[in-house]
C-alpha positions in Angstrom: 145.7 175.3 56.9 146.2 171.5 57.1 142.5 171.0 56.5 142.6 173.2 53.4 145.3 171.0 52.0 143.1 167.9 52.7 140.2 169.4 50.9 142.4 170.3 47.9 143.8 166.8 47.7 140.4 165.3 48.1 138.9 167.4 45.3 141.9 166.6 43.1 141.4 162.9 43.7 137.8 163.2 42.7 138.8 164.7 39.4 141.5 162.0 39.0 139.0 159.3 39.7 136.7 160.5 36.9 139.6 161.1 34.6 138.1 164.5 34.1 140.3 167.6 33.7 139.1 170.9 35.1 136.3 172.4 33.1 137.5 175.1 30.7 134.8 177.8 30.4 134.4 179.4 27.1 133.8 183.1 26.7 130.1 184.1 27.0 129.2 180.5 27.8 125.8 180.0 29.6 126.2 178.9 33.2 125.2 175.2 33.8 124.8 174.4 30.1 124.6 170.8 29.0 128.4 170.5 28.7 128.9 171.7 32.3 126.1 169.5 33.6 127.6 166.4 31.9 131.0 167.3 33.3 129.6 167.4 36.9 127.4 164.3 36.3 130.5 162.4 35.3 132.5 163.5 38.4 129.6 162.7 40.8 129.0 159.3 39.3 132.7 158.4 39.4 133.0 159.6 43.0 129.9 157.6 44.0 131.3 154.5 42.3 134.6 154.8 44.1 132.8 155.2 47.5 130.6 152.2 46.8 133.7 150.1 45.8 135.3 151.0 49.2 132.2 150.0 51.1 132.1 146.7 49.3 135.8 146.2 49.9 135.3 146.8 53.6 132.5 144.3 53.8 134.6 141.6 52.1 137.5 142.4 54.4 135.4 142.1 57.6 133.8 138.9 56.4 137.1 137.3 55.4 139.1 138.3 58.4 139.4 135.6 61.1 137.4 136.8 64.1 138.2 134.4 66.8 141.7 135.4 68.0 142.6 133.5 71.2 144.7 136.5 72.4 142.5 139.3 73.9 144.9 142.0 72.8 144.7 140.8 69.2 140.9 140.6 69.4 140.7 144.1 70.8 143.0 145.4 68.1 140.9 143.9 65.4 137.7 145.2 66.9 139.2 148.7 67.0 140.3 148.4 63.4 136.8 147.3 62.3 135.2 150.1 64.4 137.4 152.8 62.7 136.7 151.3 59.3 133.0 151.1 59.9 132.8 154.7 61.1 134.7 155.8 57.9 132.3 153.8 55.8 129.3 155.3 57.6 130.5 158.8 56.7 131.0 157.6 53.1 127.5 156.2 53.1 126.1 159.6 54.1 128.3 161.2 51.4 126.8 158.8 48.8 123.3 160.0 49.9 124.5 163.6 49.4 125.9 162.7 46.0 122.6 161.0 45.0 120.8 164.2 46.1 123.2 166.3 44.0 122.7 164.0 41.0 119.0 164.5 41.3 119.6 168.3 41.2 121.7 167.8 38.0 118.8 165.9 36.4 116.2 168.5 37.5 118.4 171.4 36.2 118.7 172.8 39.7 122.4 172.1 40.1 124.9 174.9 40.5 122.7 177.5 42.3 122.8 178.4 45.9 119.9 176.9 47.9 119.8 180.0 50.1 120.0 183.0 47.8 119.7 181.4 44.3 122.9 182.9 42.8 125.5 180.8 40.9 127.8 178.8 43.1 130.5 178.8 40.5 132.4 176.2 38.4 135.6 176.3 40.5 133.8 175.9 43.8 131.8 173.0 42.4 134.9 171.3 41.1 136.4 171.6 44.6 133.2 170.5 46.3 130.8 168.9 43.8 128.1 168.5 46.4 128.1 172.2 47.5 124.6 173.6 47.7 125.5 177.1 49.1 127.5 179.9 47.5 130.7 180.9 49.3 129.0 183.9 51.0 126.0 181.9 52.3 128.3 179.1 53.5 130.5 181.6 55.3 127.5 183.1 57.1 126.2 179.6 58.0 129.6 178.7 59.5 129.7 181.9 61.5 126.2 181.2 62.8 127.2 177.6 63.7 130.2 178.9 65.6 128.0 181.4 67.5 125.5 178.7 68.5 128.3 176.2 69.5 129.7 178.8 71.7 
């Protein structure tokens, strides 16, 4: 349950970053029309921009931080802090690649459809996870298979 809350907060922060309110679908509106594609393009670009800003901030922080502490405990503490921050930034770097891949799908008009079965992923799911490339059913099946393989 805690993880679900994190995902919800994360997706809300994405929308807040872009300054974009939840998309309001109109009756009989075509799925992934130009308005919807622009909506997700704006969210993805803002998310990517925020992640790149965080990566740059980390680089500046690491370069500006004095690295020659005479006390071994202080030095070890700093190295651990840098290690954690670099791991986080590495995850974000991978996420930026996924965002880039998703933006390419938006440009190619392939966005919003399940890579496995081809059905619509859905506006609400995409707002919660803009880089989703599987519908909820295919994702559930993939997670079940993953658990079975992992043991």
